MARZALO-386920 format. One record per atom (N, C-alpha, C): residue number from 1; atom name; residue in one letter; x, y, z negated. Coordinates in nm, 4 decimals, always signed. Each point is the difference from the previous one (the first is absolute). Layout:
<pts>
> NUM; CA; A; X; Y; Z .
...
</pts>
This chain:
<pts>
> 1; N; N; +11.0766; +0.1102; -3.8533 .
> 1; CA; N; +0.1104; +0.0095; +0.0710 .
> 1; C; N; +0.0821; +0.1502; -0.0041 .
> 2; N; G; -0.0408; +0.0708; -0.1183 .
> 2; CA; G; +0.0475; +0.1190; -0.0264 .
> 2; C; G; -0.0533; +0.1258; +0.0809 .
> 3; N; H; -0.1001; -0.0123; +0.0743 .
> 3; CA; H; -0.0593; +0.1124; +0.0691 .
> 3; C; H; -0.1417; +0.0266; -0.0509 .
> 4; N; P; -0.0462; +0.1295; -0.0115 .
> 4; CA; P; -0.1279; +0.0104; -0.0738 .
> 4; C; P; -0.1311; -0.0326; +0.1045 .
> 5; N; C; +0.0241; -0.0035; +0.1257 .
> 5; CA; C; -0.1042; -0.0485; +0.0870 .
> 5; C; C; +0.0309; -0.0848; +0.0987 .
> 6; N; P; +0.0291; -0.1284; -0.0208 .
> 6; CA; P; +0.0500; -0.0903; +0.0827 .
> 6; C; P; -0.1157; -0.0693; +0.0947 .
> 7; N; K; +0.0312; -0.0187; +0.1450 .
> 7; CA; K; -0.0737; -0.0432; +0.0832 .
> 7; C; K; -0.0207; -0.1522; -0.0247 .
> 8; N; P; -0.1205; -0.0586; +0.0242 .
> 8; CA; P; -0.0209; -0.1344; -0.0189 .
> 8; C; P; +0.0704; -0.0851; +0.1298 .
> 9; N; M; +0.0652; -0.0893; -0.0353 .
> 9; CA; M; +0.0772; -0.0943; +0.1199 .
> 9; C; M; -0.0888; -0.0382; +0.0859 .
> 10; N; E; -0.1084; -0.0403; -0.0257 .
> 10; CA; E; -0.1059; -0.0482; +0.0994 .
> 10; C; E; -0.0423; +0.1161; +0.0972 .
> 11; N; W; -0.0258; +0.1091; -0.0534 .
> 11; CA; W; -0.0451; +0.1002; +0.1012 .
> 11; C; W; +0.1149; +0.0449; +0.0906 .
> 12; N; M; +0.1200; +0.0010; -0.0574 .
> 12; CA; M; +0.1068; +0.0385; +0.0779 .
> 12; C; M; +0.0434; -0.1235; +0.1319 .
> 13; N; I; -0.0206; -0.1180; -0.0388 .
> 13; CA; I; +0.0245; -0.1105; +0.0842 .
> 13; C; I; -0.1114; +0.0208; +0.1207 .
> 14; N; W; -0.1254; +0.0247; -0.0533 .
> 14; CA; W; -0.1107; +0.0238; +0.1021 .
> 14; C; W; +0.0310; +0.0982; +0.0901 .
> 15; N; S; +0.0354; +0.1256; -0.0508 .
> 15; CA; S; +0.0283; +0.1275; +0.0800 .
> 15; C; S; +0.1087; -0.0315; +0.1140 .
> 16; N; V; +0.0949; -0.0561; -0.0707 .
> 16; CA; V; +0.1043; -0.0272; +0.1108 .
> 16; C; V; -0.0304; -0.0917; +0.1000 .
> 17; N; E; -0.0644; -0.1035; -0.0325 .
> 17; CA; E; -0.0471; -0.1042; +0.1053 .
> 17; C; E; -0.0837; +0.0674; +0.1010 .
> 18; N; I; -0.0916; +0.0758; -0.0438 .
> 18; CA; I; -0.1021; +0.0742; +0.0852 .
> 18; C; I; +0.0801; +0.0969; +0.0981 .
> 19; N; A; +0.0890; +0.0732; -0.0579 .
> 19; CA; A; +0.0547; +0.0985; +0.0677 .
> 19; C; A; +0.1145; -0.0152; +0.0773 .
> 20; N; S; +0.0538; -0.1257; +0.0154 .
> 20; CA; S; +0.1224; -0.0061; +0.0521 .
> 20; C; S; +0.0175; -0.1634; +0.0431 .
> 21; N; L; +0.1041; -0.0140; +0.1054 .
> 21; CA; L; +0.0307; -0.1259; +0.0197 .
> 21; C; L; +0.1422; -0.0536; -0.0509 .
> 22; N; V; +0.0453; -0.1275; -0.0261 .
> 22; CA; V; +0.1308; -0.0297; -0.0190 .
> 22; C; V; +0.1055; +0.0676; +0.0758 .
> 23; N; G; +0.0932; +0.0460; -0.0642 .
> 23; CA; G; +0.1062; +0.0629; +0.0579 .
> 23; C; G; -0.0119; +0.1382; +0.0091 .
> 24; N; W; -0.0986; +0.0669; -0.0370 .
> 24; CA; W; -0.0426; +0.1296; +0.0083 .
> 24; C; W; +0.0522; +0.0731; -0.1311 .
> 25; N; S; +0.0087; +0.1237; +0.0063 .
> 25; CA; S; +0.0583; +0.0991; -0.1001 .
> 25; C; S; -0.1112; +0.0505; -0.0678 .
> 26; N; I; +0.0046; +0.0096; -0.1407 .
> 26; CA; I; -0.1006; +0.0821; -0.0792 .
> 26; C; I; +0.0562; +0.0981; -0.0710 .
> 27; N; L; -0.0568; +0.1278; -0.0004 .
> 27; CA; L; +0.0572; +0.1022; -0.0721 .
> 27; C; L; -0.0895; +0.0339; -0.1286 .
> 28; N; D; +0.0548; +0.0130; -0.1095 .
> 28; CA; D; -0.0820; +0.0466; -0.1218 .
> 28; C; D; +0.0619; +0.1114; -0.0458 .
> 29; N; P; -0.0322; +0.1150; +0.0074 .
> 29; CA; P; +0.0729; +0.1317; -0.0313 .
> 29; C; P; -0.0210; +0.0288; -0.1526 .
> 30; N; F; -0.0907; -0.0905; -0.0775 .
> 30; CA; F; -0.0210; +0.0320; -0.1584 .
> 30; C; F; +0.0146; -0.1542; -0.0394 .
> 31; N; M; +0.1228; -0.0543; -0.0156 .
> 31; CA; M; +0.0243; -0.1344; -0.0145 .
> 31; C; M; -0.0311; -0.0427; -0.1353 .
> 32; N; G; +0.0071; +0.0776; -0.1162 .
> 32; CA; G; -0.0247; -0.0545; -0.1372 .
> 32; C; G; +0.0770; -0.1061; -0.0281 .
> 33; N; S; -0.0662; -0.0953; -0.0566 .
> 33; CA; S; +0.0672; -0.1290; -0.0435 .
> 33; C; S; +0.0224; -0.0861; +0.1028 .
> 34; N; G; -0.0076; +0.0316; +0.1276 .
> 34; CA; G; +0.0237; -0.0910; +0.1160 .
> 34; C; G; -0.0815; -0.1248; +0.0394 .
> 35; N; T; -0.1254; +0.0220; -0.0401 .
> 35; CA; T; -0.0913; -0.1227; +0.0362 .
> 35; C; T; -0.0177; -0.0031; +0.1451 .
> 36; N; T; -0.0005; +0.1146; +0.0715 .
> 36; CA; T; -0.0121; -0.0210; +0.1549 .
> 36; C; T; +0.1348; -0.0775; +0.0660 .
> 37; N; G; +0.1012; +0.0328; -0.0679 .
> 37; CA; G; +0.1063; -0.0549; +0.0559 .
> 37; C; G; +0.0135; -0.1544; -0.0338 .
> 38; N; V; -0.0453; -0.0307; -0.1098 .
> 38; CA; V; -0.0031; -0.1506; -0.0372 .
> 38; C; V; -0.1039; -0.0554; +0.0816 .
> 39; N; A; -0.1109; +0.0441; +0.0440 .
> 39; CA; A; -0.0924; -0.0581; +0.0965 .
> 39; C; A; +0.0517; -0.0119; +0.1316 .
> 40; N; C; +0.0829; +0.1161; +0.0440 .
> 40; CA; C; +0.0727; -0.0110; +0.1143 .
> 40; C; C; +0.1035; -0.1449; +0.0128 .
> 41; N; M; +0.0607; -0.0036; -0.0956 .
> 41; CA; M; +0.1047; -0.1050; -0.0171 .
> 41; C; M; -0.0664; -0.1257; +0.0286 .
> 42; N; N; -0.1084; -0.0200; -0.0862 .
> 42; CA; N; -0.0759; -0.1409; +0.0006 .
> 42; C; N; -0.0617; -0.0173; +0.1353 .
> 43; N; L; -0.0143; +0.1121; +0.0872 .
> 43; CA; L; -0.0772; -0.0273; +0.1286 .
> 43; C; L; +0.0804; +0.0278; +0.1137 .
> 44; N; G; +0.1349; -0.0153; -0.0126 .
> 44; CA; G; +0.0979; +0.0449; +0.1114 .
> 44; C; G; -0.0142; +0.1085; +0.0678 .
> 45; N; R; -0.0278; +0.1147; -0.0832 .
> 45; CA; R; +0.0005; +0.1384; +0.0707 .
> 45; C; R; +0.1292; +0.0609; -0.0648 .
> 46; N; K; +0.0516; +0.0982; +0.0718 .
> 46; CA; K; +0.0976; +0.0847; -0.0173 .
> 46; C; K; -0.0635; +0.1311; -0.1010 .
> 47; N; F; +0.0943; +0.0417; -0.0982 .
> 47; CA; F; -0.0718; +0.1000; -0.0921 .
> 47; C; F; +0.0942; +0.1185; -0.0042 .
> 48; N; I; -0.0754; +0.1138; -0.0057 .
> 48; CA; I; +0.0827; +0.1358; -0.0242 .
> 48; C; I; -0.0794; +0.0560; -0.1115 .
> 49; N; G; +0.0505; +0.0313; -0.1129 .
> 49; CA; G; -0.0494; +0.0635; -0.1075 .
> 49; C; G; +0.0615; +0.1337; -0.0505 .
> 50; N; I; -0.0736; +0.0930; -0.0363 .
> 50; CA; I; +0.0289; +0.1464; -0.0581 .
> 50; C; I; -0.0484; -0.0017; -0.1401 .
> 51; N; E; +0.0937; +0.0300; -0.0982 .
> 51; CA; E; -0.0649; +0.0271; -0.1221 .
> 51; C; E; +0.0903; +0.1282; -0.0724 .
> 52; N; I; -0.0596; +0.0982; -0.0528 .
> 52; CA; I; +0.0776; +0.1142; -0.0677 .
> 52; C; I; +0.0312; -0.0231; -0.1251 .
> 53; N; E; -0.0523; -0.0892; -0.0788 .
> 53; CA; E; +0.0241; -0.0230; -0.1391 .
> 53; C; E; +0.0964; -0.1062; -0.0193 .
> 54; N; P; +0.1231; +0.0248; -0.0358 .
> 54; CA; P; +0.1165; -0.1050; -0.0188 .
> 54; C; P; -0.0308; -0.1259; -0.0783 .
> 55; N; N; -0.0854; +0.0111; -0.0968 .
> 55; CA; N; -0.0487; -0.1039; -0.0818 .
> 55; C; N; -0.0748; -0.1047; +0.0835 .
> 56; N; Y; -0.0965; +0.0699; +0.0595 .
> 56; CA; Y; -0.0867; -0.0983; +0.0816 .
> 56; C; Y; +0.0836; -0.0642; +0.1347 .
> 57; N; F; +0.0871; +0.0872; +0.0436 .
> 57; CA; F; +0.0788; -0.0481; +0.1185 .
> 57; C; F; +0.0832; -0.1272; -0.0353 .
> 58; N; E; +0.0639; +0.0093; -0.1286 .
> 58; CA; E; +0.0618; -0.1107; -0.0509 .
> 58; C; E; -0.0802; -0.1335; -0.0263 .
> 59; N; I; -0.1138; +0.0119; -0.0479 .
> 59; CA; I; -0.0898; -0.0883; -0.0138 .
> 59; C; I; -0.0390; -0.0786; +0.1262 .
> 60; N; A; -0.0284; +0.1005; +0.1040 .
> 60; CA; A; -0.0377; -0.0445; +0.1311 .
> 60; C; A; +0.1004; -0.0811; +0.0658 .
> 61; N; C; +0.1323; +0.0549; -0.0136 .
> 61; CA; C; +0.1064; -0.0881; +0.0669 .
> 61; C; C; +0.0210; -0.1182; -0.0449 .
> 62; N; E; -0.0156; -0.0227; -0.1503 .
> 62; CA; E; +0.0088; -0.1266; -0.0727 .
> 62; C; E; -0.1041; -0.1074; +0.0458 .
> 63; N; R; -0.1263; +0.0415; +0.0136 .
> 63; CA; R; -0.0918; -0.0839; +0.0453 .
> 63; C; R; +0.0154; -0.0423; +0.1314 .
> 64; N; I; +0.0206; +0.0998; +0.0841 .
> 64; CA; I; +0.0254; -0.0411; +0.1657 .
> 64; C; I; +0.1073; -0.1000; -0.0086 .
> 65; N; E; +0.1208; +0.0208; -0.0429 .
> 65; CA; E; +0.1095; -0.0809; -0.0167 .
> 65; C; E; -0.0306; -0.1439; -0.0426 .
> 66; N; N; -0.0825; -0.0051; -0.1026 .
> 66; CA; N; -0.0311; -0.1427; -0.0573 .
> 66; C; N; -0.0888; -0.0492; +0.1202 .
> 67; N; A; -0.0903; +0.0721; +0.0416 .
> 67; CA; A; -0.0731; -0.0610; +0.1160 .
> 67; C; A; +0.0439; -0.0600; +0.1071 .
> 68; N; Q; +0.1233; +0.0742; +0.0321 .
> 68; CA; Q; +0.0841; -0.0370; +0.1225 .
> 68; C; Q; +0.0793; -0.1507; -0.0473 .
> 69; N; R; +0.0359; -0.0064; -0.1190 .
> 69; CA; R; +0.0812; -0.1190; -0.0393 .
> 69; C; R; -0.0934; -0.1196; -0.0110 .
> 70; N; Q; -0.1447; +0.0125; -0.0156 .
> 70; CA; Q; -0.0830; -0.1059; +0.0015 .
> 70; C; Q; +0.0070; -0.0895; +0.1201 .
> 71; N; V; +0.0034; -0.1473; -0.0214 .
> 71; CA; V; -0.0040; -0.0814; +0.1146 .
> 71; C; V; -0.1363; -0.0075; +0.0528 .
> 72; N; R; -0.0188; +0.0096; +0.1172 .
> 72; CA; R; -0.1389; -0.0246; +0.0432 .
> 72; C; R; -0.0239; -0.1526; +0.0707 .
> 73; N; L; -0.1074; -0.0716; -0.0785 .
> 73; CA; L; -0.0120; -0.1434; +0.0617 .
> 73; C; L; -0.0925; +0.0188; +0.1185 .
> 74; N; F; -0.0774; +0.0944; +0.0188 .
> 74; CA; F; -0.0997; +0.0119; +0.1090 .
> 74; C; F; +0.0404; +0.1284; +0.0629 .
> 75; N; P; +0.0229; +0.0179; +0.1362 .
> 75; CA; P; +0.0203; +0.1220; +0.0666 .
> 75; C; P; -0.1333; +0.0784; +0.0188 .
</pts>
C-alpha cells in the first residue's frame, strides 16, 4: 500500500471493536496508510486521522474513501 510499516487490517479491526462502540469516534494521530480509518469505516465508527507525511496522507485518504464507497451487505 506504499507505506513501509503497514498495520495488519485484522489487528486494527480487532482493536477498534475492543476499544469502541458503533458510532463512537476513533483518533489515530499517526495515521500512516489509513488502516485504522478503513477498519472504522467497516465497523461503523467515526474516524479522525492525523499524518504529517503528505504522501502517506494521500494514500490514507484514498483508502478510506474507497472503504466508504463499499456497499455493506451486513451491518
